[in-house]
Structure formats: structure tokens, C-alpha cells
C-alpha positions in Angstrom: -141.6 47.0 -100.7 -141.9 47.2 -96.7 -141.8 50.3 -95.6 -140.9 51.6 -91.7 -143.4 53.2 -89.4 -142.8 56.9 -89.4 -144.1 60.0 -87.6 -143.7 63.3 -89.8 -145.0 67.0 -88.8 -145.0 69.0 -92.3 -145.5 72.7 -92.4 -148.2 73.9 -95.1 -149.6 77.1 -95.5 -153.4 76.5 -94.5 -155.0 80.0 -95.3 -158.9 79.3 -95.6 -161.6 76.4 -94.9 -160.8 74.8 -98.7 -157.6 74.5 -98.2 -157.9 72.8 -95.1 -160.5 70.1 -97.2 -158.3 70.0 -100.0 -155.4 68.8 -97.7 -157.3 66.4 -95.4 -158.8 65.1 -98.3 -155.1 64.3 -100.1 -154.4 63.2 -96.4 -157.6 60.9 -96.7 -156.8 59.2 -99.9 -153.2 58.1 -99.0 -154.2 54.7 -97.7 -150.2 54.0 -96.7 -151.0 56.4 -93.6 -152.4 55.0 -90.5 -153.6 59.0 -89.0 -153.4 62.7 -89.5 -153.4 65.4 -87.6 -154.2 68.8 -89.4 -153.5 72.2 -87.0 -154.6 75.3 -88.9 -153.1 77.5 -86.1 -149.7 76.7 -86.7 -150.2 75.4 -90.2 -148.7 71.9 -89.1 -149.5 68.7 -90.6 -148.4 65.4 -88.6 -148.9 62.2 -90.5 -148.0 58.3 -89.1 -147.8 55.0 -90.9 -145.9 52.9 -92.7 -144.3 54.9 -96.0 -141.4 56.8 -97.3 -141.2 60.6 -96.1 -140.3 61.8 -99.5 -142.5 59.7 -101.5 -145.7 61.3 -98.9 -144.6 64.8 -99.1 -144.3 64.7 -102.3 -147.8 63.0 -103.0 -149.3 65.9 -100.6 -147.3 68.8 -102.8 -149.1 67.3 -106.1 -152.2 66.5 -104.9 -152.5 69.9 -103.4 -150.5 72.2 -105.0 -148.8 73.7 -102.3 -146.1 73.9 -100.8 -144.8 71.5 -98.1 -141.7 72.1 -96.2 -140.8 68.3 -93.5 -140.3 70.0 -90.2 -139.2 66.6 -88.9 -139.6 63.0 -89.4 -139.4 60.7 -86.5 -139.4 56.6 -86.8 -141.6 55.0 -84.6 -140.4 52.6 -81.3 -141.0 48.6 -82.6 -143.2 46.8 -80.2 -141.1 44.3 -78.6 -142.4 40.5 -78.7 -143.4 40.1 -75.1 -145.2 43.6 -74.9 -148.6 42.6 -76.2 -150.3 45.3 -73.7 -152.6 42.8 -72.2 -154.0 41.2 -68.8 -151.6 41.0 -65.5 -151.9 44.6 -64.2 -148.5 45.0 -63.9 -148.3 43.5 -60.5 -145.2 41.5 -59.5 -145.4 39.2 -56.8 
């Protein structure tokens, strides 16, 4: 199945160091995620990658045994074919 690139923000209860490490381990085991960010202060977890948002939320819930609330899901902008990001320096003659 071909998944799109998504950026998703979740709200989770991160009470202690053990909770933080449990969530971190669960995220590191999920190969469909390219990156993640855990904000302990606000109880937010942000993930980025090619996945189905509902499936990832369910997996995190099952692996951590913690309540997961999806706050935001955004589809990442696809990279244009001519926009390779290399060379040129942006100077137009």
C-alpha cells in the first residue's frame, strides 16, 4: 500500500521519565515514521512519515497503553520534479 507523507500531532499524558521512555521506544520501533518530536512540557508528540494517521495512533496506543488524542494531521507538500534543491544559488541573469 502506498502511503502519503503526513505530519501528525498527538496529545499524550507524559507524567514521568518512564512514560517518556516508553513512548520513545514505541516510536523508534515504528519503521514507517521518518522522525518524531516529544514535547514533555505540553504533552505533545509530533511524528512525520509515510503512514496512515489512524493506524499509527492505534499502534502507539497499543504499545504504550496510554490514551492518544489526535490534535492535528497535515499532509506534507510533495516535492516538485524541478525543485531538486541543488546548485544555482538562486541568481537569475
